[in-house]
N, C-alpha and C positions, 0 to 999 in steps of 0.2 A: 504569117511569119511569127516564129517563136520569139518571145521576149528574151530568151537566152541564146547566146551564140557561142560557138566553139572556136578556139584559136590554138594552133599547134606550134611547138618549137622543137628543134632537134630533128634528126633524120628518122624516118619511119623504120621500124624494126631494129632500133638500136636502144641502148640503155639510156641515152640522153633524151629520147622522145617523151614529151609531155603534152597532153591536151588539157587546156584550161577552159573553164566556163566563165563567161563574162556577161554582164548586163549593163547596158548604157556605158560601155567602155570600162567598167570597173570589174576587176577579177573577183569572183565569188567562189565559195566552196560548194561543189555539187553534193557533198555529204551533208553539210549543215545549213546552207543558205537557200536551197530550193525547197519549198514546202512539200510535205508528203502528199497532202490532199489538194486536189485541183478544183474542187467545188465545195460549197457549203454543206452539202449532204454527206460528204466524205465517201462518195461512191465512185468517184473518178480520182485516180492517183497519178502523180508524176513519177516517171521512171527515167533513170539515166541509162542510155545505151552505152555499154562498154565495148561489146563485141558484136559486130553486124553478123547476121545470118550468112552462112556459107564461108565464113573466114576462120582462120586458125590461130592468129596471134592472140595470146592470152593477156588481154588488156584488163586493167582493174583500177579502181579508185585507190590512190595512194593514201591510205588512212593515216600514215605517220609523217606526211609532208604538208607544209603550210599551204592552205587553200585546197589541199587534196586534189591535185590534178590526176588525170587518168594516165597511167604508165603501163608498159609491158612488164609482166612478171619476169623475174630472173631466177634461174635455177642453175647452180654449179657454174656461175659466172657467165651464163649465156641467156639471152632472151628466150622466153618460152613459147612454144607453139604446141597446140594439141594435135594429135595424129588423126589421120583419116581412117577411122575404123569401119570397114565395109559393113553395110552399104552407105554409111554416113560420109558426108563431105564437110569437115569442119563442124562448126556449131549449127544446129538445126533449127534455131530460133534466134531472134535478136536477144542477146543475153546482156543483162545489166543489173542494176540495183535500185532499190527504193531509197530516196534520200530521207534523212531524219529518222532512220531506223538503225538499231544496233543490237547484235546478238551477243548479249552480255556473257563474257567468259567466267564471271563469278557466280553465275546462277545455273543450276541444273534443272532442266525442264522436267516436270513431273511425269510426262508421258514418253519422252525419248530417253530419259535417264542419262542425258549427256549435257555438258555445258555448251554455251554458245561459242561461236568461232571467231568472235571479236571483229566481225565485219558487218556492213549493212546487209539487209536481206536481199538475196539474189532473186532475179526475175527472169523468166523465160517468156518473151512476148511472141505469140504464135501467129500474128497477122501475116499478110502476104507481102507487105512492103519490106524491103531491106533497109535497115536503119544505117546510121553512121556513128562513129565514136564521138561521144559528147552530145548526142541528140537527146532532147528532153521530150519524151512521148507521154501522152495522156492515155492511161489504160484503165481497164476494169478487171477485177480479180475473178478468177474462175476456180482455182484449187491450189493445193500445195502438196509436195512430197517432202519427206524429211530424210536427207542423206546423212549418214553417219560417217563423217570424213575424219579419219584418224582420231576417233573417239569424241568428236565434237558434233553438235547439232548444226547442220548446214541446210537451212530451209531453202526450198526451190519453189517459188510461187509461179504458177501458170497464169498468164494474163493476156489480154488482147487490146490492141490499139482501138480506142473508141471510134476512130474514123474508118476502121477496116470494114469492107463490105459484109463480112460475116459477123460483125460485132452484135448486131441486133438479134442474131440467132443463138448466140453463146452467152449464157447467163450463169451457168454452173458447170461443174465438171462432167455431169452426165450429158450435157449438150455437146461438149467436146467429143465425147465417145460417139455420140450419135452422128454429128455432122463432119467430124474429122477422124474417121475410124483409123485406128492404129497409131495416132500421134502420142497418146498417153503412154502406150506400150513402148514406142520408140524412144520417148523421153526417158523412161525408166532404164531401158537397155543402154542408152547413150551414157548416162551417168554411171551405170554399173561398170562399163568396160573401158571408158575413155583413157584411163591411166595404165591399162594393161600392156600396151605396146612398149611402155617404158619400164616394164619389169615389175610393176606393182600388182598386188592382188585386186580382185574385183571389189568394188565399193559395196558397202552394205547400207541398208535402209532401216529406219524405224517403221512400225506398222506393216511389216512384211512387204514393203514396197508400194503399199496402197497410196493412191492419190486422194487425199482428203478433199472435202467439198469447200465451196466458197465460204461458208460460215466459219469453218475451222481456220481457213487461210486468213480470213479477216481478223479473227481473234489473235492469231500469230502476229499479224502486222501491228495491231494496236498494242500488244505486249512489247514488241521491239521498239515501237515509237515511244512508249513510256520509258523504256530503258535508255533510249537516246536522250530524252528530256532530262533524266537524272544525270546523265553524263555531261551534257552541254550546260547545265545549270550548276555544275560543280558539286552535286550531291555525291556522285561517284568520282573519285580522282581520275584525271585524264591519263596519268602515268602511275602504274602500279606493277607489282610483280607479275600479274596475270595479263597485263595489256599495256600498250602505249598507243594513244590516239592523239593526233594533232587536232585541236578543237578551235583554232582561230576561225572566226566568222565575222560577217559584216552586218548582219541584220537580225540576229536572234535576240529578241528582247529578253531582259533579265538574265542574260548570260554573262558571267564574269570574263569570258574570253572574247567578247565582242570588240573588234578593232575600231579605234577612233580615227585611224589613218587610212584613207582609201588607197588601193593599189591599182593603178591604171594599167591596162594591157600593154601600153607602150613601154612600160618598165620591164617587160619580159625580154626585151631585145628584139631580134629578128623573128617575127612570127608570121604564120600563114593563117588567114581566116578560112575555116573549113566551109566549103560550099557544098551542100548536100546534092546539088544538081550536076556537079562536075562529071560524075561517072554515068549520068543518064544516057541511055542509048534508045533511040526511037525504035519501037517494035519489040524491044527485049522484054521478056516475061519471066520473072524469077519466082513466080508463085508455085506452090504445090497444088496438084489436082488430085482429089481423093475420088478415084474412079475404080470401078471393078469391071472386069471383062466376064461376060457370060460365055462359057465354053460349051 
């Protein structure tokens, strides 16, 4: 059982929906209060699931709201859903973010030649389990792509749940190509085309769309973690012309934004505890099978 629990308020698929994370009844920030690293060696990382695999609602950490709940993105006054671009059905991985990372919009990356997008680093978790919004997964890093989204660097880390049956076989991006053939290509294609049904052009990538290896991805994560540390410690202002970040937290030492007043989940009003087993169906299998037919 995870030490972190998810509680939801508001009706699903509306602008009032919020998923908060709590620990021991106290509301915490999934952006700031959950540690990035889950072990002393810093080889296992915590990941916040925003969007479960095979779903379409564009959920995201609300970086500008107190305690940073997860909400559905809004465009032109309506909650946002991604389209099903053949042959894909919604998101093809558990999609989320690494806590305690920040893509600094004031800094231009020397290799992508673009500034950060002002968000935590995105994660595509490629394991077989379907996650749930607000779930905290322990993952290991495998590689990274660099999407150039409207002129900003938008890192996409590929990772796998350490409990997944395939985790022992996947230790770098070449292992993904070997054991899950076509997944890296499908990931690149998904990010390239997913906005096109809404009339937008195909997305572009740094590095010609190449998926960089684990070492490169790890460097990106450490750089963005250091940027977050500068932000949460007040070295970089939380509000500036280039960005606005809500930095209230409950357990970050040496942070000037650490709250001295606990916020209990009962103060949220009417809430629902998210039970990850509510939708479990005996015999259902949502995994992908990487097989080839010999003709």
